[in-house]
All heavy atoms as an XYZ file, in Angstrom:
1005
protein
N      58.776    131.488     66.074
C      58.646    132.648     65.213
C      57.171    132.964     64.984
O      56.370    132.069     64.811
C      59.288    132.398     63.861
C      60.769    132.362     63.850
S      61.324    132.271     62.139
C      62.470    133.593     62.169
N      56.886    134.230     64.920
C      55.519    134.684     64.684
C      55.420    135.161     63.237
O      56.050    136.147     62.852
C      55.180    135.811     65.652
C      53.759    136.316     65.479
O      52.954    135.655     64.792
O      53.460    137.385     66.035
N      54.620    134.459     62.436
C      54.470    134.816     61.032
C      53.151    135.534     60.752
O      52.750    135.665     59.603
C      54.564    133.568     60.150
C      55.949    132.986     60.092
C      56.253    131.841     60.802
C      56.938    133.593     59.354
C      57.525    131.296     60.764
C      58.217    133.072     59.312
C      58.512    131.918     60.012
N      52.502    136.012     61.774
C      51.248    136.727     61.567
C      51.530    138.104     60.968
O      52.589    138.689     61.171
C      50.477    136.857     62.878
O      51.241    137.535     63.838
N      50.543    138.588     60.240
C      50.688    139.887     59.587
C      50.514    141.012     60.600
O      49.681    140.938     61.490
C      49.639    140.040     58.484
C      49.834    139.066     57.355
C      48.746    139.214     56.331
C      48.945    138.188     55.241
N      47.872    138.212     54.256
N      51.301    142.059     60.406
C      51.148    143.241     61.248
C      49.883    143.990     60.834
O      49.306    143.753     59.765
C      52.358    144.162     61.099
O      52.368    144.728     59.797
N      49.458    144.912     61.671
C      48.276    145.713     61.345
C      48.487    146.521     60.076
O      47.593    146.628     59.237
C      47.920    146.644     62.506
C      47.386    145.890     63.719
O      46.960    144.722     63.563
O      47.397    146.470     64.814
N      49.694    147.090     59.916
C      49.956    147.893     58.722
C      49.974    147.019     57.471
O      49.466    147.423     56.420
C      51.264    148.681     58.854
O      52.363    147.817     58.970
N      50.526    145.822     57.576
C      50.536    144.904     56.430
C      49.115    144.535     56.031
O      48.761    144.575     54.848
C      51.350    143.657     56.762
C      51.465    142.705     55.622
N      51.219    141.379     55.751
C      51.799    142.900     54.316
C      51.392    140.778     54.586
N      51.747    141.681     53.713
N      48.295    144.204     56.997
C      46.900    143.840     56.711
C      46.133    145.012     56.099
O      45.354    144.830     55.172
C      46.203    143.382     57.993
O      46.769    142.178     58.441
N      46.364    146.215     56.610
C      45.668    147.394     56.092
C      46.081    147.684     54.646
O      45.229    147.971     53.793
C      45.946    148.603     56.973
N      47.382    147.604     54.372
C      47.867    147.845     53.009
C      47.350    146.777     52.066
O      46.905    147.067     50.952
C      49.409    147.926     52.996
C      49.861    149.217     53.655
C      49.963    147.810     51.579
C      51.348    149.321     53.897
N      47.371    145.543     52.507
C      46.883    144.435     51.687
C      45.408    144.620     51.337
O      45.010    144.477     50.177
C      47.098    143.126     52.437
C      46.623    141.897     51.697
C      46.866    140.649     52.506
O      46.398    140.571     53.667
O      47.525    139.745     51.975
N      44.603    144.960     52.323
C      43.168    145.156     52.104
C      42.919    146.309     51.143
O      42.119    146.190     50.203
C      42.461    145.423     53.453
O      42.661    144.289     54.293
C      40.984    145.678     53.264
N      43.596    147.425     51.349
C      43.414    148.586     50.485
C      43.860    148.288     49.059
O      43.143    148.603     48.096
C      44.196    149.786     51.044
C      44.136    151.072     50.221
C      42.693    151.559     50.069
C      45.010    152.140     50.870
N      45.013    147.677     48.899
C      45.512    147.375     47.559
C      44.574    146.426     46.820
O      44.246    146.647     45.645
C      46.917    146.777     47.643
N      44.138    145.390     47.486
C      43.211    144.443     46.841
C      41.912    145.121     46.453
O      41.372    144.878     45.369
C      42.936    143.267     47.770
C      44.046    142.264     47.772
C      43.648    141.006     48.492
N      44.669    139.999     48.260
C      44.982    139.063     49.123
N      44.336    138.991     50.283
N      45.904    138.180     48.845
N      41.412    145.970     47.322
C      40.157    146.665     47.022
C      40.318    147.544     45.788
O      39.474    147.529     44.895
C      39.726    147.505     48.222
C      38.467    148.309     47.972
C      38.139    149.249     49.125
O      38.824    149.286     50.138
N      37.083    150.021     48.962
N      41.391    148.318     45.738
C      41.605    149.210     44.594
C      41.765    148.405     43.309
O      41.114    148.689     42.299
C      42.819    150.126     44.826
C      42.486    151.160     45.900
C      43.253    150.798     43.523
C      43.654    151.988     46.357
N      42.631    147.408     43.328
C      42.857    146.642     42.099
C      41.602    145.902     41.656
O      41.292    145.875     40.465
C      44.026    145.679     42.271
C      45.364    146.344     42.117
C      46.232    146.448     43.186
C      45.766    146.874     40.895
C      47.473    147.060     43.051
C      46.993    147.494     40.743
C      47.849    147.589     41.820
N      40.862    145.321     42.582
C      39.640    144.601     42.203
C      38.551    145.549     41.708
O      37.777    145.200     40.823
C      39.132    143.766     43.370
C      40.014    142.559     43.607
C      39.514    141.721     44.740
N      40.423    140.601     44.960
C      40.473    139.892     46.062
N      39.655    140.165     47.061
N      41.318    138.893     46.182
N      38.488    146.749     42.277
C      37.509    147.732     41.819
C      37.863    148.294     40.445
O      36.977    148.607     39.659
C      37.386    148.894     42.816
C      36.668    148.511     44.091
O      36.085    147.410     44.153
O      36.703    149.315     45.044
N      39.132    148.444     40.172
C      39.577    149.118     38.960
C      39.822    148.170     37.776
O      39.656    148.563     36.633
C      40.880    149.883     39.228
C      40.773    150.953     40.276
C      40.027    152.172     39.784
O      40.206    152.591     38.658
N      39.193    152.738     40.626
N      40.240    146.948     38.058
C      40.684    146.040     36.990
C      39.754    144.837     36.919
O      39.785    143.964     37.777
C      42.140    145.573     37.231
C      42.607    144.696     36.090
C      43.073    146.767     37.398
N      38.934    144.830     35.870
C      38.046    143.698     35.629
C      38.224    143.238     34.183
O      39.141    143.690     33.484
C      36.593    144.071     35.936
C      36.108    145.277     35.137
O      36.781    145.678     34.156
O      35.048    145.821     35.488
N      37.352    142.352     33.723
C      37.491    141.825     32.360
C      37.370    142.925     31.304
O      38.103    142.935     30.320
C      36.455    140.730     32.097
C      36.756    139.465     32.878
O      37.921    139.287     33.303
O      35.834    138.649     33.061
N      36.432    143.853     31.512
C      36.286    144.962     30.557
C      37.548    145.814     30.513
O      37.992    146.241     29.457
C      35.076    145.832     30.912
C      33.763    145.117     30.673
O      33.726    144.217     29.795
O      32.778    145.437     31.365
N      38.108    146.067     31.675
C      39.356    146.828     31.767
C      40.451    146.132     30.959
O      41.179    146.774     30.199
C      39.762    146.941     33.236
C      41.107    147.600     33.461
C      41.194    148.960     33.696
C      42.286    146.853     33.442
C      42.417    149.569     33.918
C      43.510    147.452     33.654
C      43.572    148.808     33.887
O      44.794    149.403     34.087
N      40.556    144.824     31.130
C      41.597    144.073     30.413
C      41.371    144.129     28.910
O      42.321    144.271     28.143
C      41.640    142.612     30.890
C      42.047    142.443     32.336
C      43.497    142.830     32.613
O      44.214    143.362     31.784
N      43.933    142.576     33.833
N      40.123    144.037     28.455
C      39.838    144.114     27.015
C      40.255    145.480     26.449
O      40.849    145.561     25.383
C      38.361    143.859     26.756
C      38.013    142.386     26.672
C      36.599    142.187     26.154
N      35.589    142.374     27.174
C      35.285    141.481     28.109
N      35.922    140.346     28.164
N      34.346    141.738     28.994
N      39.929    146.531     27.164
C      40.285    147.873     26.711
C      41.800    148.035     26.671
O      42.358    148.565     25.716
C      39.632    148.947     27.623
C      40.219    150.317     27.352
C      38.129    148.950     27.432
N      42.485    147.572     27.706
C      43.938    147.735     27.768
C      44.682    146.846     26.793
O      45.823    147.133     26.447
C      44.444    147.516     29.199
C      44.318    148.779     30.005
O      44.958    149.767     29.709
N      43.454    148.755     30.999
N      44.049    145.762     26.336
C      44.680    144.926     25.313
C      44.748    145.644     23.977
O      45.600    145.338     23.152
C      43.911    143.609     25.141
C      44.227    142.616     26.238
O      45.222    142.826     26.972
O      43.481    141.628     26.364
N      43.862    146.607     23.771
C      43.815    147.299     22.481
C      44.431    148.696     22.526
O      44.521    149.341     21.493
C      42.354    147.419     22.000
O      41.606    148.170     22.968
C      41.740    146.041     21.825
N      44.840    149.143     23.678
C      45.398    150.495     23.783
C      46.897    150.494     23.507
O      47.572    149.484     23.677
C      45.115    151.102     25.175
O      45.552    152.455     25.180
C      45.848    150.350     26.263
N      47.391    151.617     23.099
C      48.815    151.764     22.806
C      49.582    152.360     23.985
O      50.795    152.501     23.919
C      48.991    152.673     21.575
C      48.231    152.196     20.366
C      49.146    151.648     19.294
O      50.346    151.915     19.354
O      48.624    150.948     18.425
N      48.873    152.682     25.052
C      49.521    153.298     26.218
C      50.490    152.312     26.865
O      50.241    151.111     26.904
C      48.469    153.737     27.230
N      51.591    152.843     27.372
C      52.593    151.988     27.995
C      52.159    151.508     29.378
O      52.589    150.458     29.842
C      53.954    152.673     28.050
C      53.888    154.076     28.643
O      52.780    154.599     28.838
O      54.957    154.646     28.900
N      51.312    152.255     30.068
C      50.726    151.836     31.344
C      49.509    152.717     31.620
O      49.314    153.751     30.981
C      51.738    151.896     32.491
C      52.141    153.288     32.934
C      51.573    153.855     34.063
C      53.084    154.027     32.236
C      51.933    155.136     34.471
C      53.453    155.294     32.643
C      52.872    155.839     33.759
O      53.218    157.092     34.158
N      48.696    152.303     32.557
C      47.460    152.997     32.878
C      47.735    154.119     33.874
O      47.876    153.892     35.070
C      46.454    152.001     33.447
C      45.105    152.621     33.728
O      44.955    153.862     33.633
O      44.189    151.865     34.066
N      47.800    155.329     33.358
C      48.110    156.479     34.202
C      47.002    156.787     35.214
O      47.274    157.264     36.313
C      48.405    157.689     33.328
C      49.765    157.586     32.665
C      50.001    158.724     31.658
N      51.361    158.717     31.151
C      51.808    157.906     30.205
N      51.007    157.015     29.665
N      53.064    157.971     29.786
N      45.759    156.525     34.853
C      44.673    156.807     35.804
C      44.725    155.851     36.991
O      44.524    156.273     38.142
C      43.311    156.751     35.117
O      43.045    155.467     34.616
N      45.022    154.578     36.762
C      45.180    153.638     37.870
C      46.405    153.989     38.701
O      46.384    153.890     39.929
C      45.277    152.200     37.339
C      45.447    151.086     38.371
C      44.366    151.135     39.438
C      45.468    149.728     37.668
N      47.458    154.443     38.051
C      48.674    154.883     38.744
C      48.337    156.028     39.701
O      48.787    156.061     40.839
C      49.695    155.312     37.699
C      51.086    155.510     38.180
C      51.735    156.700     38.372
C      52.039    154.493     38.508
N      53.017    156.482     38.800
C      53.230    155.126     38.891
C      51.986    153.099     38.518
C      54.364    154.423     39.275
C      53.118    152.401     38.892
C      54.292    153.065     39.276
N      47.511    156.955     39.239
C      47.095    158.093     40.055
C      46.247    157.641     41.248
O      46.415    158.146     42.363
C      46.316    159.113     39.200
O      47.170    159.561     38.139
C      45.859    160.303     40.013
N      45.368    156.679     41.020
C      44.550    156.151     42.116
C      45.444    155.542     43.196
O      45.243    155.775     44.394
C      43.531    155.108     41.591
C      42.858    154.373     42.731
C      42.489    155.775     40.704
N      46.459    154.782     42.781
C      47.385    154.179     43.746
C      48.155    155.254     44.517
O      48.381    155.132     45.721
C      48.352    153.236     43.046
C      47.739    151.976     42.444
C      48.789    151.214     41.644
C      47.132    151.097     43.509
N      48.550    156.306     43.806
C      49.269    157.401     44.470
C      48.381    158.108     45.482
O      48.802    158.374     46.613
C      49.775    158.398     43.428
N      47.156    158.408     45.096
C      46.231    159.106     45.989
C      45.908    158.276     47.231
O      45.647    158.831     48.301
C      44.956    159.486     45.243
C      45.183    160.590     44.228
C      43.998    160.844     43.320
O      43.016    160.071     43.360
O      44.049    161.817     42.547
N      45.948    156.947     47.086
C      45.696    156.067     48.224
C      46.936    155.886     49.094
O      46.879    155.253     50.144
C      45.211    154.712     47.734
N      48.067    156.440     48.658
C      49.303    156.331     49.425
C      50.063    155.042     49.196
O      51.046    154.771     49.888
N      49.639    154.252     48.216
C      50.280    152.960     48.004
C      51.593    153.048     47.239
O      52.505    152.259     47.483
C      49.315    152.001     47.299
C      48.101    151.599     48.135
C      47.158    150.725     47.325
C      48.521    150.893     49.415
N      51.720    153.999     46.324
C      52.990    154.123     45.599
C      54.131    154.458     46.556
O      55.242    153.973     46.400
C      52.910    155.186     44.497
C      52.047    154.860     43.291
C      52.152    155.989     42.260
C      52.421    153.532     42.671
N      53.842    155.270     47.531
C      54.879    155.696     48.465
C      54.992    154.842     49.708
O      55.679    155.222     50.656
N      54.362    153.691     49.717
C      54.375    152.857     50.927
C      55.792    152.511     51.364
O      56.107    152.550     52.552
C      53.562    151.581     50.702
N      56.677    152.219     50.422
C      58.034    151.824     50.784
C      59.041    152.956     50.808
O      60.215    152.748     51.097
N      58.603    154.155     50.521
C      59.487    155.319     50.501
C      59.490    155.972     51.892
O      58.456    156.043     52.547
C      59.022    156.335     49.428
C      59.856    157.605     49.455
C      59.055    155.702     48.040
N      60.641    156.429     52.303
C      60.777    157.048     53.629
C      59.845    158.255     53.779
O      59.525    158.943     52.812
C      62.217    157.483     53.859
N      59.450    158.489     55.006
C      58.529    159.580     55.302
C      59.087    160.948     54.937
O      58.334    161.834     54.534
C      58.142    159.540     56.772
C      57.304    158.332     57.135
C      56.987    158.251     58.613
O      57.241    159.227     59.341
O      56.485    157.199     59.033
N      60.396    161.135     55.051
C      60.961    162.450     54.737
C      60.844    162.796     53.255
O      61.052    163.947     52.879
C      62.414    162.555     55.218
C      63.326    161.542     54.580
O      62.989    160.363     54.484
N      64.495    161.968     54.160
N      60.520    161.821     52.407
C      60.285    162.090     50.984
C      58.825    161.905     50.611
O      58.469    161.739     49.458
C      61.184    161.219     50.116
C      62.600    161.715     50.087
C      63.010    163.002     49.865
C      63.778    160.958     50.297
N      64.374    163.084     49.929
C      64.879    161.835     50.196
C      64.032    159.624     50.582
C      66.188    161.424     50.339
C      65.344    159.211     50.728
C      66.394    160.112     50.606
N      57.953    161.904     51.611
C      56.513    161.848     51.355
C      55.898    160.468     51.394
O      54.700    160.320     51.180
N      56.691    159.451     51.672
C      56.171    158.093     51.723
C      55.704    157.696     53.110
O      55.617    158.526     54.014
N      55.428    156.413     53.266
C      54.958    155.884     54.548
C      56.052    155.192     55.336
O      55.871    154.894     56.509
C      53.823    154.883     54.313
O      52.762    155.498     53.635
N      57.164    154.872     54.682
C      58.277    154.241     55.368
C      58.061    152.787     55.731
O      58.692    152.272     56.650
N      57.167    152.112     55.027
C      56.916    150.697     55.303
C      58.061    149.848     54.749
O      58.804    150.277     53.878
C      55.610    150.248     54.651
S      54.158    151.043     55.338
N      58.136    148.633     55.219
C      59.148    147.706     54.750
C      58.682    146.930     53.531
O      57.543    147.062     53.072
N      59.574    146.062     53.045
C      59.244    145.325     51.832
C      58.124    144.310     52.044
O      57.398    143.992     51.111
C      60.474    144.628     51.242
C      60.221    144.120     49.862
C      60.133    144.993     48.794
C      60.023    142.772     49.627
C      59.860    144.536     47.518
C      59.754    142.305     48.356
C      59.678    143.191     47.294
N      57.952    143.829     53.252
C      56.856    142.887     53.514
C      55.514    143.559     53.216
O      54.645    142.985     52.563
C      56.915    142.365     54.963
C      55.685    141.551     55.310
C      58.171    141.544     55.169
N      55.352    144.788     53.691
C      54.115    145.519     53.410
C      53.990    145.854     51.931
O      52.909    145.733     51.349
C      54.047    146.806     54.246
C      53.828    146.584     55.717
C      55.112    146.325     56.502
O      56.207    146.354     55.904
O      55.020    146.078     57.705
N      55.082    146.263     51.322
C      55.060    146.622     49.904
C      54.739    145.401     49.046
O      54.064    145.504     48.018
C      56.403    147.268     49.492
C      56.485    147.464     47.993
C      56.574    148.599     50.206
N      55.197    144.235     49.470
C      54.916    143.025     48.695
C      53.419    142.746     48.605
O      52.951    142.143     47.641
C      55.655    141.822     49.279
O      55.124    141.481     50.541
N      52.649    143.193     49.573
C      51.195    143.016     49.519
C      50.594    143.792     48.349
O      49.630    143.340     47.725
C      50.562    143.466     50.833
N      51.169    144.942     48.033
C      50.702    145.737     46.896
C      51.027    145.008     45.592
O      50.191    144.905     44.690
C      51.338    147.140     46.910
C      51.020    147.851     48.221
C      50.866    147.965     45.715
C      51.879    149.068     48.487
N      52.222    144.477     45.509
C      52.627    143.736     44.311
C      51.780    142.475     44.129
O      51.411    142.120     43.000
C      54.110    143.375     44.401
C      55.065    144.563     44.418
C      56.485    144.095     44.738
C      55.022    145.317     43.103
N      51.463    141.826     45.225
C      50.598    140.642     45.170
C      49.221    140.999     44.633
O      48.674    140.290     43.790
C      50.461    140.065     46.580
C      50.776    138.606     46.677
C      50.654    138.119     48.103
O      51.661    138.199     48.828
O      49.554    137.658     48.484
N      48.665    142.090     45.127
C      47.343    142.526     44.676
C      47.369    142.880     43.190
O      46.421    142.573     42.459
C      46.871    143.720     45.503
N      48.439    143.501     42.741
C      48.579    143.813     41.315
C      48.622    142.519     40.506
O      47.978    142.401     39.463
C      49.845    144.619     41.051
C      50.065    144.901     39.574
C      51.452    145.394     39.250
O      52.378    145.287     40.047
N      51.610    145.928     38.055
N      49.381    141.553     40.978
C      49.510    140.288     40.277
C      48.218    139.498     40.208
O      47.985    138.765     39.244
N      47.372    139.642     41.189
C      46.090    138.929     41.190
C      45.196    139.346     40.039
O      44.390    138.555     39.559
C      45.366    139.143     42.515
C      46.007    138.422     43.681
C      45.368    138.752     45.018
O      44.406    139.556     45.060
O      45.831    138.205     46.028
N      45.320    140.586     39.594
C      44.462    141.078     38.506
C      45.243    141.377     37.225
O      44.665    141.782     36.230
C      43.683    142.339     38.942
C      42.756    142.025     40.094
C      44.615    143.486     39.275
N      46.537    141.193     37.262
C      47.410    141.444     36.111
C      47.295    142.873     35.595
O      47.175    143.125     34.406
C      47.123    140.445     34.982
C      47.295    138.974     35.358
C      46.854    138.080     34.204
C      48.732    138.676     35.760
N      47.335    143.814     36.510
C      47.257    145.226     36.137
C      48.554    145.649     35.450
O      49.641    145.439     35.983
C      47.018    146.090     37.367
N      48.450    146.266     34.281
C      49.638    146.657     33.511
C      50.268    147.955     34.026
O      49.985    149.036     33.532
C      49.088    146.830     32.090
C      47.665    147.246     32.305
C      47.212    146.559     33.562
N      51.102    147.810     35.041
C      51.760    148.967     35.650
C      53.239    148.677     35.864
O      53.611    147.539     36.144
C      51.129    149.277     37.013
C      49.670    149.684     37.036
C      49.164    149.737     38.467
C      49.480    151.022     36.351
N      54.073    149.711     35.815
C      55.509    149.525     36.097
C      55.796    149.592     37.602
O      56.697    150.285     38.055
C      56.144    150.701     35.351
C      55.101    151.783     35.438
C      53.783    151.058     35.339
N      55.014    148.867     38.362
C      55.056    148.981     39.814
C      56.316    148.377     40.409
O      57.010    149.019     41.192
C      53.801    148.340     40.404
C      53.489    148.593     41.864
C      53.472    150.076     42.194
C      52.136    147.978     42.216
N      56.619    147.146     40.069
C      57.784    146.477     40.659
C      59.069    147.228     40.338
O      59.863    147.522     41.224
C      57.874    145.022     40.170
C      59.057    144.317     40.728
C      59.171    143.763     41.962
C      60.327    144.132     40.091
N      60.431    143.234     42.131
C      61.154    143.443     40.995
C      60.839    144.472     38.849
C      62.466    143.097     40.687
C      62.142    144.122     38.540
C      62.935    143.443     39.460
N      59.275    147.563     39.071
C      60.522    148.259     38.717
C      60.597    149.627     39.383
O      61.670    150.050     39.805
C      60.679    148.418     37.195
O      59.516    149.063     36.662
C      60.861    147.081     36.517
N      59.475    150.302     39.491
C      59.468    151.616     40.137
C      59.779    151.513     41.619
O      60.515    152.339     42.169
C      58.120    152.307     39.926
O      57.941    152.657     38.571
N      59.239    150.494     42.274
C      59.506    150.308     43.703
C      60.976    149.983     43.941
O      61.608    150.539     44.841
C      58.586    149.210     44.284
C      57.143    149.723     44.355
C      59.067    148.744     45.653
C      56.116    148.654     44.677
N      61.517    149.084     43.132
C      62.932    148.718     43.276
C      63.823    149.922     42.974
O      64.778    150.206     43.706
C      63.286    147.522     42.370
C      64.784    147.274     42.353
C      62.545    146.275     42.833
N      63.504    150.656     41.910
C      64.301    151.832     41.562
C      64.185    152.920     42.629
O      65.172    153.579     42.959
C      63.880    152.372     40.198
N      62.989    153.105     43.189
C      62.819    154.096     44.256
C      63.680    153.721     45.458
O      64.301    154.590     46.089
C      61.350    154.204     44.659
N      63.747    152.440     45.761
C      64.593    151.979     46.861
C      66.066    152.250     46.563
O      66.820    152.677     47.442
C      64.366    150.491     47.104
O      65.204    150.024     48.113
N      66.467    152.031     45.317
C      67.857    152.309     44.923
C      68.153    153.799     45.031
O      69.216    154.200     45.522
C      68.110    151.808     43.505
N      67.219    154.628     44.594
C      67.400    156.078     44.694
C      67.534    156.478     46.161
O      68.415    157.252     46.535
C      66.230    156.828     44.027
C      66.277    156.629     42.511
C      66.248    158.312     44.379
C      65.010    157.052     41.786
N      66.657    155.919     46.972
C      66.653    156.249     48.394
C      67.976    155.866     49.065
O      68.470    156.584     49.940
C      65.491    155.524     49.059
C      65.136    156.034     50.405
C      63.803    155.466     50.897
O      63.096    154.768     50.165
O      63.490    155.753     52.056
N      68.535    154.745     48.668
C      69.723    154.228     49.340
C      71.049    154.626     48.703
O      72.072    154.611     49.389
C      69.642    152.699     49.418
C      68.596    152.258     50.401
O      68.746    152.446     51.598
N      67.506    151.704     49.895
N      71.049    154.966     47.411
C      72.329    155.194     46.738
C      72.463    156.541     46.045
O      73.562    156.933     45.686
C      72.593    154.073     45.724
C      72.628    152.718     46.355
C      71.601    151.820     46.153
C      73.672    152.344     47.186
C      71.619    150.572     46.754
C      73.707    151.104     47.790
C      72.675    150.206     47.570
N      71.367    157.241     45.836
C      71.448    158.539     45.162
C      71.801    159.624     46.178
O      71.745    159.421     47.390
C      70.117    158.860     44.481
N      72.128    160.771     45.657
C      72.424    161.902     46.535
C      71.137    162.409     47.181
O      70.028    162.109     46.720
C      73.073    163.036     45.735
O      72.115    163.619     44.860
N      71.290    163.186     48.215
C      70.136    163.793     48.892
C      69.332    164.630     47.899
O      68.110    164.568     47.877
C      70.622    164.661     50.063
C      69.534    165.368     50.814
C      68.691    164.455     51.686
O      69.116    163.371     52.052
N      67.500    164.908     52.015
N      70.029    165.382     47.076
C      69.361    166.241     46.092
C      68.564    165.409     45.088
O      67.433    165.747     44.746
C      70.380    167.111     45.366
C      69.746    168.054     44.367
C      70.776    168.870     43.614
O      71.952    168.559     43.616
N      70.320    169.915     42.955
N      69.125    164.304     44.617
C      68.416    163.440     43.676
C      67.170    162.843     44.331
O      66.105    162.794     43.713
C      69.337    162.337     43.168
C      70.420    162.839     42.245
C      71.493    161.795     41.988
O      71.851    161.017     42.867
N      72.018    161.795     40.765
N      67.305    162.399     45.566
C      66.157    161.865     46.294
C      65.060    162.895     46.453
O      63.875    162.599     46.242
N      65.451    164.110     46.805
C      64.471    165.185     46.974
C      63.759    165.529     45.674
O      62.592    165.907     45.683
C      65.153    166.430     47.532
C      65.575    166.301     48.971
C      66.443    167.460     49.449
O      66.788    168.349     48.641
O      66.784    167.461     50.650
N      64.463    165.407     44.561
C      63.865    165.727     43.268
C      62.979    164.606     42.736
O      61.922    164.861     42.169
C      64.959    166.024     42.235
C      65.691    167.310     42.467
C      66.857    167.491     41.502
O      67.347    166.546     40.905
N      67.309    168.727     41.364
N      63.397    163.362     42.913
C      62.728    162.248     42.255
C      61.653    161.551     43.080
O      60.574    161.243     42.574
C      63.776    161.210     41.819
C      64.790    161.697     40.793
C      65.873    160.658     40.589
C      64.098    162.034     39.486
N      61.942    161.282     44.333
C      61.030    160.445     45.121
C      59.657    161.062     45.361
O      58.645    160.363     45.256
C      61.703    160.020     46.427
C      62.880    159.061     46.214
C      63.632    158.831     47.507
C      62.422    157.759     45.600
N      59.542    162.359     45.654
C      58.198    162.925     45.809
C      57.364    162.826     44.526
O      56.143    162.666     44.596
C      58.465    164.383     46.190
C      59.788    164.347     46.864
C      60.572    163.330     46.071
N      58.004    162.895     43.383
C      57.269    162.749     42.121
C      56.664    161.355     42.006
O      55.521    161.185     41.574
C      58.186    163.022     40.927
C      58.689    164.444     40.767
C      59.687    164.534     39.626
C      57.522    165.402     40.541
N      57.434    160.355     42.383
C      56.940    158.979     42.363
C      55.810    158.795     43.366
O      54.751    158.245     43.039
C      58.099    158.016     42.651
C      57.665    156.598     42.906
C      56.996    155.873     41.931
C      57.923    155.989     44.121
C      56.590    154.561     42.160
C      57.533    154.680     44.363
C      56.865    153.969     43.378
N      55.999    159.252     44.577
C      54.989    159.100     45.630
C      53.672    159.734     45.207
O      52.597    159.183     45.461
C      55.496    159.704     46.958
C      54.393    159.799     47.991
C      56.671    158.893     47.495
N      53.735    160.877     44.520
C      52.531    161.587     44.081
C      51.961    161.048     42.778
O      50.944    161.531     42.296
C      52.833    163.079     43.923
C      53.149    163.747     45.244
C      53.579    165.178     45.035
C      54.015    165.794     46.356
N      54.658    167.105     46.166
N      52.619    160.040     42.186
C      52.121    159.444     40.952
C      52.467    160.207     39.697
O      51.919    159.950     38.632
N      53.393    161.143     39.797
C      53.774    161.954     38.641
C      54.969    161.392     37.887
O      55.401    161.968     36.886
C      54.083    163.379     39.091
C      52.877    164.069     39.650
C      53.165    165.519     39.940
N      52.105    166.057     40.787
C      52.309    166.923     41.743
N      53.527    167.378     41.991
N      51.305    167.363     42.474
N      55.514    160.275     38.374
C      56.665    159.649     37.723
C      56.654    158.156     38.003
O      56.035    157.697     38.963
C      57.968    160.253     38.251
N      57.279    157.441     37.133
C      57.578    156.037     37.388
C      59.026    155.823     36.997
O      59.612    156.624     36.263
C      56.635    155.095     36.638
C      56.821    155.093     35.162
N      56.282    156.060     34.341
C      57.495    154.255     34.354
C      56.610    155.804     33.085
N      57.352    154.711     33.064
N      59.613    154.768     37.489
C      61.034    154.534     37.272
C      61.265    153.215     36.551
O      60.443    152.310     36.599
C      61.788    154.494     38.605
C      61.643    155.726     39.446
C      61.282    155.637     40.777
C      61.876    156.982     38.912
C      61.157    156.766     41.565
C      61.751    158.123     39.690
C      61.390    158.015     41.021
N      62.407    153.148     35.905
C      62.872    151.888     35.339
C      64.325    151.723     35.745
O      64.929    152.636     36.304
C      62.720    151.874     33.815
O      63.517    152.884     33.240
N      64.858    150.572     35.487
C      66.225    150.286     35.909
C      67.128    150.097     34.699
O      66.734    149.520     33.703
C      66.252    149.001     36.743
C      65.454    149.038     38.027
C      65.374    147.657     38.635
C      66.090    150.002     39.004
N      68.330    150.569     34.836
C      69.378    150.313     33.852
C      70.614    149.927     34.652
O      71.067    150.669     35.517
C      69.646    151.552     33.002
N      71.124    148.760     34.392
C      72.259    148.267     35.160
C      73.508    148.291     34.286
O      73.494    147.864     33.145
C      71.980    146.847     35.654
C      70.704    146.713     36.485
C      70.450    145.250     36.794
C      70.820    147.514     37.758
N      74.565    148.736     34.863
C      75.845    148.801     34.174
C      76.631    147.538     34.499
O      76.781    147.163     35.652
C      76.631    150.039     34.645
C      78.045    150.196     34.126
C      78.028    150.375     32.609
C      78.699    151.382     34.772
N      77.102    146.898     33.460
C      77.890    145.682     33.648
C      79.339    146.078     33.920
O      80.175    146.109     33.051
C      77.797    144.799     32.414
C      78.527    143.487     32.586
O      78.996    143.195     33.688
O      78.615    142.750     31.592
N      79.610    146.422     35.174
C      80.934    146.925     35.529
C      81.938    145.802     35.724
O      83.124    146.060     35.885
C      80.851    147.765     36.812
O      80.393    146.968     37.870
N      81.488    144.567     35.703
C      82.394    143.443     35.909
C      82.912    142.854     34.599
O      83.739    141.957     34.614
C      81.698    142.346     36.721
C      81.205    142.763     38.094
C      80.478    141.631     38.768
C      82.378    143.215     38.954
N      82.457    143.360     33.498
C      82.865    142.835     32.201
C      84.381    142.994     32.032
O      84.944    144.052     32.280
C      82.153    143.588     31.088
C      82.351    142.955     29.733
C      81.631    143.696     28.666
N      80.287    144.033     29.176
C      79.315    144.432     28.409
N      79.481    144.556     27.148
N      78.142    144.726     28.925
N      85.000    141.944     31.643
C      86.429    141.996     31.378
C      87.292    141.865     32.608
O      88.504    141.887     32.529
N      86.682    141.789     33.780
C      87.453    141.655     35.012
C      87.439    140.191     35.438
O      86.445    139.501     35.317
C      86.859    142.504     36.121
C      86.924    143.975     35.821
C      86.332    144.793     36.952
O      86.009    144.268     38.002
N      86.161    146.085     36.724
N      88.551    139.716     35.953
C      88.574    138.350     36.469
C      89.154    138.272     37.840
O      89.625    139.176     38.402
C      89.335    137.424     35.551
O      90.426    138.003     34.938
């Protein structure tokens, strides 16, 4: 088995690390510890402009169509600096929208996420309750 990184994985990893390291330092963390904002919208916009938010979203909705291996490099870079963003939940929810929502819902929601104008959260319905 070949476990070497693909060119796209390496490129995404390098770009994500560069952005997070440039944007998130000790001063950034001090400021964000005292802010009431739920997440850093300016950093979210930087990620969108770099094409990283849409890395795992299909090209027909404005993304790059990369797989989860490439997307995991973005999450790793975020984790290295502890950037306060709803990145993981948004990526997972975008994948759910892409795979389970209607075409119309995908067309309405996914381009907003790719462009940094929206983030997603998850709500799961416990449909197995009471069933045996």
